[in-house]
N, C-alpha and C positions, 0 to 999 in steps of 0.2 A: 567440167570436168573443163580445162584450160590449154581447150588450142590442141593436145597432142593429137599421134596419129594410132586412124582405127586402131593395130596391131598392140599402141601401149598399151588404150582400155583392155582389150584382152586381153595381155600377158597378166594386168593390173583383174579384170576378174577371175585369171587363172591362182591368182597367186590366193586373194581372197576365198573362196574356196579350197586351196589347199590347207588353210587358214580354219575354216570351220572341218574338214575331215579333221583335221593333228586336234584337233579339240572337242573329236566324237571319240576321238581314239582317248581320250583324256580325262576319266568321267573322273576320277577324285578332286578334279577342278574346274570341272561346272560351279556360276553362282547358281544361289538361293534364286529359287522358283518363286519371289516375290519378282525378284530382279532382272527371272528372265522375262517376261511380257516386258516389261519397257526397252533391253533393250534388241526385243523380239521388233517392236513397235521403232525405234529408232534403225537400223539394219533394214526393215524394208520401208520405211521414206527413201532410206537413201541410194538402193537399189531400185527403186522409184524411178527419182529423177535422172540417175545415170543409166536408166532404159529411158528415156524422156529426150537425153542430152546424146547418146548414142541415135539416136532416134530421128533428132533432129541433124546432125553429124552427116546420116543417109543420104536424107531429103535433101541440105545440102551442096552434095559430092553428086548428086544426080540429079541436080539443073531440073 
């Protein structure tokens, strides 16, 4: 994260959720099964990093 507010980060998360929901409704555009595992691992790592950054921001603001 680049110093944005928690509200901005939550908006980014909401936008990502909307993209996931949209993709779930579009089965014809799903990636091939061998690609899904790689994409899942990449997404999981990105979410883990983002949650750690949010935790750090909250801890820093909590004093």
